[in-house]
N, C-alpha and C positions, 0 to 999 in steps of 0.2 A: 865547285871551282874543277873539276874534274870533266863536269859537263860542257863546262864552259871550254875545255880545253879539246874535247871530242868535237865539238862544235865549230871550234877553229878549223881542226884538220878537217872535218868534211868540206868546209866552203875553200879552204886554199888547195884540195885538189879536184874542184868539181869547174867545169865548162860553165863560162862565162856567158856563153852563148845557150845552151840547151839548160843551165841550171843544174846539170846532174852530175853525179861523180865520174869522169873520162873515163872514155872509150876511145881505146887508140890513140893517146894521148902525144902531138907532137908539138913540139919548141917554133914560134915563127924566130925571124930576128932581131925583134926587138925583148926579145925573152918569156913572152907569155904563150901560157899551154893552152890549146883547145882541144874536142874531140877531133881524131881527121875530118870526116864526115861535115859535123861543124862549120869550120872555116873551109872547106871546101866549097859548101853550099854560100857560104857568106860571100867568099869570092866569085864565085860564077856567076855570083848575082849583077856585080859592077862589071864583068867581061869584055860589055859593049863599051864602058867610056874606059877600061884600060887601069880601073882605077881599084888600087891595092893597097889596104889599110888594117891595122890594127883595133878590133871593135871598139881595145881597152883604151889602150892611151889615143889611137888615130894617127899611128905614128905608117904615113905613105911609103911604099914600095915603088920602082919605077919599075919594076917586074914580077912578075907572080913568081911567090920562094918557092923553090922545089921544101918538100914537106917527107919529114924521115918519123916515124914512130923511135917516139923516147922508148926504150927500156925498159929502164929504170925505174922514170914515172909512171910505166904501165905496172911494173912488181908492186912498189909504191899501192898503187891502187888496186890492184887486185889483194894487196894482203887488205886493204878497209873495207872492200866488201866481205871477205871472208870474216871478219868479227862481226856485219850486217849491220852495220852503221847508216848503211845506206839507205835504209825505213826511214829515219828523222829528218823528218824537212824540216828546214827553218821557218822557226812560228810565227816569223814577219811576213812569210812568201803567202799571197792568196791569187786565185786563180778568177779571171774573169767571170761574171755572172750579169745576167740581164745588158744593160745599156754600160757596165762599163769600158773605161778607153782598155785595150790590149795594149801588150806591149811589142814594139815594131821587129823587136828584134830575139824575142822568144822562136823557137821552133817547137814544132809538135803544139802539146797542150800552151797557150798563153798565160802568162802572169797579168794579174792588172798594171797596168802603167800608176807611176804617182808623179811625173813630170814630162812634161810635151817643151820640146824643143823650137823655137819659132826662127831658128838658122838651119837646125839639122830636116825640121819640119817632120821631126817624126817622136813618139811617144815611148820612152822607156821605163821597165818597172825600175824597184830598186837598185839591181844587180847589176843591169846594163844600165843606170842612169850614172854610176858611179866614176867614170871616166871623167864626164864634168867637173865632176868636184876635185879627182887627182890631178887630171891633166892640164897645164896653160892651151894648150892647144883650144880648148875648149871654152877658155876663160870670158871671151868676150860673147858667148852664145847668153841667147834668154832662153831662160826657165819658165815656162807659167805650170797654170794646173792644166791637169790630160784634158784635150780635145781631141774630139774627132775631127773637126772642121781647120785642119789646119792646112790643108790643102784650097782655103778661101783667102790665104797670105801669100797666092802664087800668082802673077798677074796671070790671067785666062789670054791676054795677045801679045806679050815677051815673055812668057815662061820664068819673070825673075822674081826676087822678093818683093812683095809690098812694105816699103820702109817711108812713103815720104808723106806727107799732108798737104792736098793742094788748096791753101785757102781759098779762093776764087770758087773751086769748083766745091767744095768744101766734101768733099772725098778723098778715099786713101790712092794711093797709084806707088807703082815702080819709078826705079830712076829712068829707067828708058821712056816712060810714058810726060818725064818731066823736061826731056829734052824733044820728046813730039809734041803730042797735041795740046799736053800741059807748056810750053815753052812759053818764058818769060810770066807767068803765071808767079802770085806770091806762094812759095811752095817751102816747107820746114820738116826736117824729121819726124816720122810720126811720133818718136819719143817727145820729142820736145812741145810736140802740141797736149800729147797726152799732159805732159807738165803743167803744160798753164791750164788745160783743161780740168786736171786735177784740183788745180788750185781753186779754179771756180766752184767745183763739185765740190767742196773741201767750204769754202765761203760758204754756199748753198746751203748744206748741209749742215753747216753752224747755225746759218739763219734759220731754217728749217726746225731743228733743235732745243734753238732761242725760242720758237715760234709754240713749240710744244709744249716749251717748261712754262712760256706764259697761259697756253688753253688748260694746261692743265691745272695752272694755280686757278685762275678763271673759275674754271670747274669747280675745285674745289670753294672755293667764295659762293657758287652756285648753289652749292650743295650744301654750307653754312647758311644761305638764304633761305631754301626750301625748309631748314631745319629750323630756322626761327620764324618763318610765318607761318609753320605748322604749329611751333609751340605756341607764339605769339596768339595765333587762329584757335584752340584746343583752349588754350586759358583763359582766351573771351567770352567762346561758350561759354565752360564753366561758371565764369563769375555772372555772365550774364543771365544762365540758368536759374543762380542763387540766387539773382536780385528780383529776379520775375518770381519765383518761388517763394520769395519773404513778400512780394507785392500780392500774389493770391491768397496768400496766408494771411495780411493786412484786411483783404477785402473779405475774406471770408470771417473774419472775427470780428469785423465792423459789420457785418453782414446781421452775422449770429448777435452781437451787443444790442442792434435795432430792434431785432425779432424777439429778446428779447425784454428790452424796456418796452415792446409795444405790447409783450404779454403779459407784463407786472401791471402793466397802466389798464391793460382788459381787463385785469381782474380786480382790480383800485375801484374802476371807475363802474365794473357789473356788481360790486358789494354794496358801494354808497347807494345806486339805484333801487336793487332788490330791497335794502333798507328802511329805503324812504317808501319802496312800496309796500313794503309788511304795514309800517304804522297806516299807511293810509287805509290798507286793506282791514286793519283792526277798528281806525277808525269807522270805515263805512261800515262794519259789524254795529257797531256800540250806536251809531244814526239810524239803523235800520229798526236796532229793539226799541229805542225810546221812540220812533215813529210807531211803531206795533201799541204801545201804551197810548201814545196818542190817537192811535185810530180806535182800540179800544172804549178811549173816555171818552173819543167824539158817538160813540153809541151809544152812551149811558140815555137811559128815559128818563129818568129822574132829576128833575132841575135841583133838586137839594141835593145829593148825591156827587151831582158834577160839577155843581159851583164847591162844592164840600172838596174832593179831591184835585181841582185847578191850581190852587195854589201851593200845593205839596210836590207839582214838576218841578225839576233843576231848569234853569235857564241852559241854552244853547249853547257848548264854550265856541269862542275862534279855531277855527282850524289851522296849526302851526305850518301847514307844508302848503296851502293852497295859494300863499303870494309869492313861494321860492321857484314853482313849476311855473315856466313860459311854454307856451306851444312858438317854436320856433325851427326855419331850415337848420338840422345838424350838419357836419360834416366828418364827423368824427374822427378817423386813422388818415383819409384821403389826402390832408395836408402833408403825412409823412410821406403818401407813393409819389407826393408830388417834389418834395425836397430829396427825395430819392434818387426820381426822376432825372433835377436839375446835378444832381450831383456824377449820376453817368452822362449827360451833353458834357458838364466840363473835362470828365478824364476823357471821354473820347475827342476832344479840342487839344488837351494835353498829348495823349497818347497818337493822336494824327500829326501833330507840330512836331513831337519827339520824331515820332517815326520815319519824318521827311528827313529831321537832322540824321540818326540812325543808319538811315538808309544812305545817305548820301557818301558819310565816314565810311560805309566797308565799299561801295562803290570810287570813294575815292584812296582807297589804298593804293599806292602804285609805287612799286619797284621799280629804283634806277640799277637799272642793267650797265649801264654803262658811267665814265666819266668823262664822256663826250659833251661836248656844244647841243644844250637842248636841241629838239627836232623842229624843225624853220615853221613859222608862224604863216601861217596861209596867207595867200596876196589875191586870193579873189573870194566875192561873199559868198560862191558854193564852197570853198576851200574851209570857210569858216561855219559855213552851218553844219558840219558833221559833228561840232563840239556844244551845237544848239542846246538850250536847257530852259526847262520851264520855271518860269520864277513868279512867285505871286507873292505879295505883299502883306505884314501882318499887320493886321488893325491893332495889336494893340502897344506896338512905339507907334503909329501914328499921332501927329501932334491933331489938338481938338479941332483947329479950324481947315482940315483937309477930311473927303469925303472918301473912302472908297467903292469901287462900283466892280462891275466886267470882272465877279468871281475875283475880286481883290487885285486886277492884275492895271486898273486905274485908279489914280487919284485926281482926285481934285482941290483946287484951294479955296475955300468960302467966305464969305465977308464978316462972318462972324462964326464965335465958337460951337461946336456941336457937343450933344453931351452923351460921356462918355462913361464907361465904371472907370476908377483910379488903373492905373494899373505901374509896377515898379521902371516897366518897358517903354515907357511911353515918355517922347522929347516933349517937357517942357513950356520951352521955348524959342523954336525953331521949328519951323513950320515942314518937318523931315518924317519920315518913312522907310523902315528899314524891312529886306525881305524876310518870308519864314525861311528858306532855303539858307542853308549855308554851302558854299562853298570850297571846294576844293577840286584838284585835278584842271584837265582841261574844259573850259566852259566860254559860250558865247551866247548874250543877249543884247536883244537892238531894245529902245528905248524913245518912242515918238513925245520929247519933250518939250516943255513950256519955259519951263526955268534951267536947274542944275542936274545932273547925273553923279552916280557917286558910289563909290566901295567904304565899307569900311568892318573892320571887327567888332564883333559881337558887344563887346565890354565897354565901347566909347559912351562916354558919360551920357546923361539923359538928363537930369533935374539942373537949371537953371542958363543961366545965358552967357557962361564963360566960351571960352575959344574951347576948353577941352567938351563942348557939345554940337561943337559947330562944325560941318562935314568940309574938311579938308586947311583947319587951322587948326590942326593938331596930329601929332605920330599914327593913329589910328583912323585913316579916313584919309581919300585921294577922294578930288571932284573935279569935274572938268563945267567951266561954266562959260558963256558967251564972253569974259572977256580973259580966257586964259586957262592955266589946269595951277590948282592949289594943293599942296600938302606938307603940313605942318608951319603952313602960316604964309609957307614960300612961294611965291606969285612964280609961275613962267610962263610967257608968252608961248601962244601956240602960229604954225605957220599955216592951218588953213582955219577957215570957218565953222563954227558948230552948226551943221543945218539941224533941218528939225526931226530928223533921226539922225542917234548916237548910236552905233555898233559898241560894245567894248569886249575885249578878248581876255582870258584868264588864264595862263597856266602859271598855276599856283606852285609844283614843284620847279619849277626852272624860274619862279619868282618875275614872270614877265605881267606887266599888264597893261593893254592899248586900249586907247577910245580912236573909232575913225567917225570920219562922218561918212553915212549913205549916203550916195545917191545912185547914179549908175553907173559908180566906180564904187570903190574902198579909197577914201583921203585918210589919210591917219593925222589926225587931230596930235595927238602927242602917247608915249611911250616910255614906261622906265622898268627899270629892271631892279629888284632887288629883293629880300629873302622873308620872306609872307612866315610868321610866325605863327599863326593862328587860320583858322577857317573864313572864309569873308564872307560880307551879304551885301546885295545891291542894295542901291538906295537912290531915290531923287528928293530934292528940296522943291517945293511947291505941286506945279501940276504936269502928268507925265502920263503915260500907256506902256506899258510893256508889250511889244508886237508879241504878235503869234506867229512863231516861225517853222517850215516847213523840213 
């Protein structure tokens, strides 16, 4: 509390011009006191305008007041100086540095201005600004943040304050400008224009801030989408590796089983053959012995001795093995190798078909980044060709009266049934066939057709003659014919007739399926928009050929 009292005493006996303790203090008629030299210098600056006023309260005097030293106040100041308190400067007073705006009323070393007045066109430190708060004289003055460009608020032509805005010329002017070159223009006070523009600015800021919030929300959603994509991809890679590892382990086990069976059968057959071989070799030895006895007897010269020994010779027994051994071409285990080779080819076919579907599933991953309407459908054939895809037909789905050729891109209806192996995917009663490829994302293909062009889900029924197997007569297929468009047994008449070449455009994620008659122009036959719940397969009924697109 004592320190605050000392501080108050110092401020009481300080000159509001130099902000130091009063030197030769004098009091002017309004009652405020200044250093004699400070107030003289202040009034000397206004000598030409004959304008004399108090720097603190702003009171004006018609004549320059005479100044006399206030001896009592001087004595008090001297007493303060003896106590040494003059060294304690207020903590909130700071001198200007670098680019700071200086107080226009400080003499000697200037303090930093804290406000600028647009009416006075001057900048004030805290001490010199106080009259603007205390006196009614300054109540209508406009205080702003300290500025070095106050002179820009003075009209260079008329020397007046610029406080009017010309809406026609969109510039700030002074009063004389408004009655001179801007006469008749729509003018308002700069403050009014500022207020209106401020409202617009706040509205724009509100819009920007709302957009910022929306974008930040979108960024957060996208970050969540990135995390979801990464998580899904990582899990799928992990699951795929486990599945392929199991497949490899299964193949290795089957390879080991085949090898073990071959070796077992090898040992069995070799043992059996060697057993027969051993018996035959024993028989050969016995036969050679008997042959030697017969040879010896044949060389006996004594007829009586020959005849005596001949009956005692045993009869030759019949061989037990000669009739069971046939000389014929043997394949041994070659049939096993052929069976393994056949298995390899089947696995290659399965892997190729599955890989096509897997690849399309991977490339068909499409993150929807907007809730806006789907992208525009192309309007020219060149635009459609950007989404062209290769379509091949699946022989396992072809009806037995259909023949595939041209790398399974062409199908022809025959007059009689062909010999095909049975397969659960084959259409049994309708001359239909589906593509190998499952279609997602944006796709386009063209069919040179003789009969019907269709698309269908893979799980469409195949066995029987019911509508559940027939293109266009169930909820799992869509077909264009010469008589119209069919889906779920409902026929829709089409505007354009079907030409020999039909273009099919699919935007799976947007649920758009369009059929076009392709000639020199693209004529829309029919378009639907729905929600596809599965990948689609291209299909045809009867004869057709899928075009090669570049």
